[in-house]
C-alpha positions as CSV (number, residue, x, y, z in Angstrom):
1,M,85.0,116.9,106.0
2,T,83.5,116.8,109.5
3,Y,82.5,113.5,111.0
4,D,81.1,112.6,114.4
5,A,81.5,108.8,114.4
6,I,83.0,105.7,112.8
7,L,80.8,102.9,111.5
8,V,82.4,99.4,111.2
9,V,80.4,97.2,108.7
10,S,80.9,93.5,108.6
11,F,79.2,90.3,107.2
12,G,77.9,89.0,110.5
13,G,77.6,85.4,111.8
14,P,75.7,83.2,114.2
15,E,76.9,82.5,117.7
16,S,75.0,79.4,118.6
17,N,73.5,76.3,116.9
18,E,70.0,77.8,117.2
19,E,71.1,80.9,115.2
20,V,72.7,79.0,112.3
21,I,69.6,78.3,110.1
22,P,68.0,81.7,110.7
23,F,71.4,83.3,109.8
24,L,71.8,81.4,106.6
25,E,68.1,82.0,105.6
26,T,68.9,85.8,106.0
27,V,72.0,85.4,103.8
28,L,70.1,83.5,101.1
29,R,66.7,85.4,101.3
30,G,65.3,85.9,97.8
31,K,68.0,83.7,96.2
32,N,67.4,80.6,94.3
33,V,69.5,78.3,96.4
34,P,68.5,74.7,97.1
35,R,67.7,73.9,100.7
36,E,70.2,71.1,100.7
37,R,73.0,73.6,100.0
38,L,71.9,75.7,103.0
39,L,72.0,72.5,105.2
40,T,75.4,71.6,103.9
41,V,76.8,75.0,104.9
42,A,75.0,74.7,108.2
43,E,77.0,71.6,109.0
44,H,80.2,73.7,108.8
45,Y,78.9,75.9,111.6
46,Y,77.7,73.0,113.7
47,H,81.2,71.6,113.5
48,F,82.1,74.7,115.7
49,E,78.9,74.4,117.9
50,G,77.2,77.0,115.7
51,K,79.6,79.8,116.6
52,S,81.2,81.8,113.8
53,P,84.3,83.7,115.0
54,I,83.5,86.7,112.8
55,N,81.5,88.6,115.4
56,Q,84.1,88.3,118.1
57,Q,86.7,89.3,115.7
58,A,84.7,92.4,114.8
59,R,84.6,93.2,118.5
60,D,88.4,92.7,118.8
61,L,89.0,94.9,115.8
62,I,86.8,97.6,117.3
63,A,88.6,97.5,120.6
64,A,92.0,97.7,118.9
65,L,90.8,100.5,116.6
66,Q,89.4,102.4,119.6
67,A,92.9,102.2,121.3
68,E,94.5,103.4,118.1
69,L,92.2,106.4,117.8
70,E,92.8,107.2,121.4
71,R,96.5,107.4,120.7
72,S,96.5,109.0,117.2
73,G,93.0,110.4,116.7
74,P,90.4,111.2,115.7
75,R,88.7,110.5,119.0
76,L,85.3,109.5,117.7
77,P,82.8,106.8,118.9
78,I,82.8,103.6,117.0
79,Y,79.5,101.8,116.0
80,W,79.2,98.4,114.5
81,G,76.5,97.0,112.1
82,N,76.3,93.8,110.1
83,R,74.9,92.8,106.7
84,N,73.4,89.5,107.8
85,W,73.1,89.1,111.6
86,H,73.0,91.0,114.9
87,P,73.8,93.8,115.3
88,F,72.0,94.6,112.0
89,L,72.9,97.8,110.2
90,A,69.4,99.3,110.4
91,G,69.4,98.9,114.2
92,T,72.9,100.4,114.4
93,L,71.9,103.4,112.3
94,Q,68.8,103.9,114.4
95,K,71.0,104.0,117.5
96,M,73.4,106.4,115.8
97,K,70.4,108.7,114.9
98,D,69.2,108.5,118.5
99,D,72.6,109.4,119.8
100,G,72.7,112.5,117.5
101,I,75.2,111.2,115.0
102,R,74.8,113.0,111.7
103,R,77.7,111.8,109.6
104,A,80.1,108.8,109.9
105,V,83.1,107.3,108.2
106,G,82.3,103.8,107.2
107,F,84.9,101.0,107.3
108,V,83.9,97.8,105.6
109,T,85.9,94.6,106.4
110,S,86.7,93.8,102.8
111,A,89.9,94.8,101.0
112,Y,88.9,94.3,97.4
113,S,86.6,95.6,94.7
114,S,83.7,93.4,93.7
115,Y,79.9,93.5,93.9
116,S,79.8,91.4,97.1
117,G,82.9,93.0,98.7
118,C,82.1,96.7,98.0
119,R,79.0,97.8,96.1
120,Q,76.7,95.5,98.0
121,Y,77.8,96.9,101.3
122,R,77.0,100.4,100.0
123,E,73.5,99.1,99.1
124,D,73.2,97.6,102.5
125,I,73.9,100.9,104.1
126,A,71.5,102.7,101.8
127,R,68.8,100.2,102.6
128,A,69.4,100.6,106.4
129,Q,69.2,104.4,106.0
130,S,65.9,104.1,104.2
131,A,64.6,101.9,107.1
132,V,65.6,104.5,109.6
133,G,64.0,107.3,107.6
134,P,64.6,111.0,107.9
135,G,67.6,111.9,110.0
136,A,69.4,108.7,109.3
137,P,73.2,109.4,109.5
138,E,75.1,109.8,106.3
139,V,77.9,107.3,105.9
140,D,80.9,107.8,103.7
141,K,82.7,104.5,103.1
142,I,86.5,104.6,102.9
143,R,88.2,103.2,99.8
144,V,89.2,99.6,99.3
145,F,92.7,99.1,100.7
146,F,94.2,96.0,99.1
147,N,97.4,97.9,98.1
148,H,97.8,100.2,101.1
149,P,101.4,99.8,102.2
150,L,100.4,98.9,105.8
151,F,98.0,96.1,104.6
152,I,100.8,94.7,102.5
153,E,103.3,95.0,105.3
154,A,101.0,93.2,107.8
155,T,100.3,90.5,105.2
156,V,104.1,90.0,104.5
157,E,104.7,89.5,108.2
158,R,101.9,87.0,108.6
159,V,103.1,85.0,105.5
160,G,106.7,85.1,106.7
161,D,105.6,83.7,110.1
162,A,103.9,80.8,108.4
163,L,106.9,80.1,106.2
164,R,109.2,80.0,109.2
165,A,106.8,77.6,110.9
166,L,107.4,74.9,108.2
167,P,109.9,72.2,108.9
168,S,113.3,73.4,107.8
169,H,113.7,70.6,105.2
170,A,110.4,71.6,103.5
171,R,110.9,75.3,103.6
172,E,113.3,75.7,100.6
173,N,110.8,74.5,97.9
174,A,107.6,75.5,99.6
175,Q,104.8,77.1,97.5
176,I,102.8,80.1,98.9
177,V,99.2,79.5,97.9
178,Y,97.3,82.8,98.0
179,L,93.6,82.3,98.6
180,A,90.5,84.3,98.1
181,H,86.8,83.6,98.1
182,S,85.6,82.5,94.6
183,I,83.0,84.6,93.0
184,P,80.8,84.0,89.9
185,M,82.6,84.9,86.6
186,S,79.7,87.3,85.8
187,M,80.8,89.2,88.9
188,A,84.6,88.8,88.3
189,N,84.3,90.1,84.7
190,T,82.9,93.4,85.8
191,S,85.3,94.2,88.6
192,D,89.0,94.5,89.4
193,Y,88.8,91.6,91.9
194,E,91.3,89.3,90.2
195,K,93.6,92.1,89.2
196,Q,93.8,93.3,92.8
197,L,94.4,89.9,94.2
198,E,97.2,89.3,91.7
199,E,98.7,92.6,92.7
200,V,98.8,91.6,96.4
201,R,100.3,88.2,95.5
202,R,103.0,89.9,93.5
203,L,103.8,92.5,96.1
204,V,103.9,90.0,99.0
205,S,106.0,87.4,97.2
206,A,108.4,90.1,96.0
207,E,108.9,91.4,99.5
208,L,109.6,87.8,100.7
209,G,111.8,87.0,97.8
210,H,109.5,84.1,97.0
211,Q,108.8,84.5,93.3
212,N,109.3,82.2,90.4
213,Q,112.8,80.8,90.4
214,A,115.0,78.6,88.1
215,H,116.1,75.4,89.7
216,A,118.0,72.4,88.3
217,G,117.5,73.8,84.8
218,E,113.8,74.1,85.1
219,F,111.5,77.0,86.0
220,H,109.6,76.4,89.2
221,K,106.5,78.4,90.2
222,N,106.5,78.7,93.9
223,D,103.5,80.8,94.4
224,A,99.9,80.6,93.1
225,L,96.6,82.3,93.4
226,V,93.6,79.9,93.9
227,Y,90.1,80.1,95.2
228,Q,87.9,78.6,97.9
229,S,84.4,78.5,99.3
230,R,82.5,78.3,96.0
231,S,78.7,78.4,96.7
232,G,77.0,78.6,93.3
233,A,75.2,76.1,91.1
234,P,77.4,73.4,89.6
235,G,76.9,74.6,86.1
236,Q,77.6,78.2,86.7
237,P,81.2,79.3,86.1
238,W,83.1,80.7,89.1
239,L,86.7,81.7,89.6
240,E,89.1,78.7,89.6
241,P,91.2,76.8,90.4
242,D,89.7,75.4,93.6
243,I,92.1,75.0,96.5
244,L,91.5,71.2,96.9
245,D,92.1,70.6,93.1
246,H,95.2,72.7,93.3
247,L,96.6,70.8,96.3
248,R,96.2,67.5,94.4
249,R,98.0,69.0,91.4
250,V,100.9,70.2,93.6
251,K,101.4,66.7,94.9
252,A,100.8,64.9,91.6
253,E,103.2,67.1,89.7
254,N,105.7,67.4,92.6
255,L,105.5,71.2,92.3
256,A,106.5,71.9,95.9
257,S,107.8,70.2,99.1
258,A,105.2,72.0,101.2
259,V,102.4,74.6,100.9
260,V,101.7,77.8,102.9
261,L,98.0,78.7,102.6
262,A,97.6,82.5,102.7
263,P,94.0,83.6,102.8
264,I,94.7,87.2,101.5
265,G,91.1,87.6,100.4
266,F,89.9,87.7,104.1
267,T,90.8,90.1,106.8
268,S,89.7,87.8,109.7
269,D,89.9,84.1,110.5
270,H,86.2,83.4,110.0
271,M,84.2,80.3,109.0
272,E,85.5,79.9,105.5
273,V,89.0,80.1,106.7
274,L,88.4,77.7,109.7
275,Y,86.4,75.1,107.8
276,D,87.7,75.2,104.2
277,L,91.3,75.6,105.1
278,D,91.9,74.4,108.7
279,I,89.7,71.3,108.3
280,E,89.2,70.4,104.6
281,A,92.5,71.5,103.1
282,R,94.5,70.3,106.1
283,Q,92.9,66.9,106.0
284,L,93.7,66.6,102.3
285,C,97.3,67.7,102.9
286,E,97.6,65.0,105.5
287,E,96.2,62.4,103.1
288,L,98.7,63.6,100.4
289,A,101.6,63.7,102.9
290,L,102.1,67.4,101.9
291,P,103.4,69.6,104.8
292,M,101.2,72.6,105.3
293,T,100.9,75.7,107.3
294,R,98.1,78.3,107.3
295,V,98.8,82.0,107.4
296,K,96.8,84.1,110.0
297,T,94.7,86.8,108.4
298,V,95.7,90.4,109.3
299,G,93.0,90.5,112.0
300,V,94.2,92.9,114.7
301,H,97.8,93.2,113.4
302,P,99.0,96.6,114.6
303,K,99.9,97.7,111.1
304,F,96.4,96.8,109.8
305,I,94.8,98.7,112.7
306,A,97.1,101.7,112.0
307,M,96.0,101.5,108.3
308,I,92.3,101.9,109.3
309,G,93.2,104.9,111.4
310,E,95.1,106.4,108.5
311,L,92.3,105.8,106.0
312,I,89.8,107.4,108.4
313,L,92.0,110.5,108.6
314,E,92.4,110.4,104.8
315,R,88.7,110.4,104.3
316,M,88.3,113.4,106.7
317,N,91.1,115.3,104.9
318,P,90.6,115.0,101.1
319,E,93.9,116.8,100.4
320,S,96.0,114.3,102.4
321,E,98.4,111.8,100.8
322,R,96.6,108.7,99.4
323,R,99.1,106.0,100.0
324,A,99.3,102.9,97.8
325,V,102.0,100.6,96.5
326,G,102.3,98.7,93.3
327,V,101.1,99.7,89.9
328,L,97.3,100.0,90.4
329,G,97.3,103.2,92.5
330,P,94.8,104.2,95.2
331,R,91.1,103.6,94.5
332,V,88.7,106.5,94.4
333,D,86.5,107.2,97.5
334,V,83.2,107.1,95.6
335,C,82.8,104.5,92.9
336,V,81.5,105.6,89.5
337,E,78.0,104.7,88.5
338,G,78.0,101.1,87.1
339,C,81.2,100.0,88.9
340,C,81.0,96.4,90.2
341,P,77.4,95.8,89.2
342,A,75.4,92.9,90.6
343,P,75.9,89.6,88.6
344,Q,73.3,89.0,86.0
345,R,71.7,86.2,88.0
346,P,71.7,87.0,91.7
347,T,74.1,84.5,93.3
348,P,74.8,84.7,97.0
349,V,78.4,84.5,98.2
350,V,77.9,82.7,101.5
351,S,80.9,84.2,103.2
352,G,82.3,86.8,105.6
353,Q,83.8,88.9,102.9
């Protein structure tokens, strides 16, 4: 397949206090979300002077990817468009059309299958193409990459660094707490989101030798998969347990001497990671006297950037090896009809997934 550009697609975020409310209104447009919920989330951004780190991290990723492509190819221009804030996808696709771009490989900054993490991005691209009209570039999204060996290797290195950062006396019985954005059960039940997260948890813990162990005649579970950043109505079921509830249980039941919070559901340290983990979870751990470290997301880890380059080449050459580790195998390039449908009641995931 011949391509003449790369399109990086992300969630987007505000970069000043003045942009916070318009950004959140864009995220929640058409959704039945109380105004007070919007204002509560806005306070998270105001805590950081209205600046989400996600846009700068997209710029950093693009710079690292450009350097990787200069070294290893293909030497193609990189464009960037967001779902919810500037640069919006429609404007980016219009610029691509004006530049003569006809077909691009699309990289979405989400590693897993779900409506909000995969299909909705495809819908965003299609909507942007419709806005541009005839001559809009075609965009072929690369597959989800949760089990690509380079993603796993980069994650293992990040988690290992955080484990070693714990005080030595707390390290032996530390629990790795793997985290992902919670989603409605109506969305989780129609995708492989949980299954894929469990696979990453298993692969990373196995590589680190940090799986369930027998100790003093009892069986201790020293890793867990929990969820964060729930944003739905209180009566609507979402994936659980919540991170704060889990931390209280770890302390109450003496399950671990320390915790390592590993946000494997995110590829960059954006607002949910900064606020929900670095502020809320850390404050709770301090109250509980529970030592904690937080794992850096893969971000611009060289292996993660190399993985993107490899997946671009894979999309360009359908006969090339499709690498994956674990038991689930590589995902297909083009999802079947009906895969990861929208939840029955539209529920926004206010996140940078």
